[in-house]
C-alpha positions as a printed Julia matrix, in Angstrom:
78×3 Matrix{Float64}:
  91.79  108.51  100.69
  92.53  105.46  102.8
  89.24  104.0   104.02
  90.59  100.93  105.74
  94.03   99.7   106.7
  94.65   96.33  108.31
  98.44   95.91  108.42
  99.7    92.93  106.42
  96.14   92.03  105.37
  94.16   94.7   103.57
  94.06   98.29  102.37
  90.99   99.95  100.89
  91.19  103.26   99.04
  88.55  105.65   97.69
  89.02  108.41   95.17
  86.51  110.73   93.54
  86.48  113.39   90.89
  83.79  115.03   88.76
  83.17  111.93   86.64
  84.01  108.84   88.69
  84.17  107.33   92.15
  86.91  104.69   92.43
  87.25  102.04   95.13
  90.5   100.08   95.14
  91.13   97.19   97.5
  94.32   95.2    97.96
  94.43   92.1   100.13
  97.57   90.24  101.15
  97.86   86.59  102.1
 100.9    84.57  103.06
 101.54   81.64  100.74
 104.43   79.25  100.4
 107.39   81.25   99.22
 105.86   84.71   99.46
 102.72   86.78   99.52
  99.62   86.6    97.33
  98.25   90.02   96.4
  94.66   90.43   95.23
  93.76   93.8    93.74
  90.28   94.94   92.81
  89.18   98.25   91.37
  85.53   99.28   91.15
  84.37  102.38   89.33
  81.06  104.19   89.6
  80.63  106.75   86.86
  78.7   109.94   87.45
  76.74  112.3    85.24
  76.88  111.87   81.48
  79.98  109.71   81.8
  77.86  106.8    83.03
  76.19  106.65   79.61
  79.43  106.48   77.63
  81.33  104.27   80.07
  80.26  101.04   78.3
  81.88  102.34   75.11
  85.14  102.8    76.99
  85.28   99.17   78.13
  88.03   98.15   75.63
  90.24  100.99   76.88
  89.65   99.96   80.51
  90.48   96.33   79.72
  93.73   97.4    78.04
  94.58   99.67   80.98
  93.85   96.85   83.43
  96.06   94.42   81.51
  98.94   96.91   81.4
  98.56   97.69   85.11
  98.46   93.99   85.98
 101.65   93.31   84.02
 103.38   96.33   85.58
 102.41   95.37   89.11
 103.52   91.76   88.57
 106.88   92.93   87.26
 107.38   95.36   90.14
 106.46   92.76   92.75
 108.76   90.19   91.16
 111.66   92.6    91.51
 111.13   92.97   95.27
């Protein structure tokens, strides 16, 4: 769900399921030669998942790295 939308500046999203609440924020800033994109993702785990979430950290780091590389490649193609 879109929580905030400021055209050409910021978009904030929120998603929730049985185990996690996710908040994603993307900010956009004009820089010489293009646009700088800053993306943050915050997760709040619910129920029993919050106890095992620290064990999943390596998987989240790998997922983040893959997502970062994919986003960079996609933005470069634009």
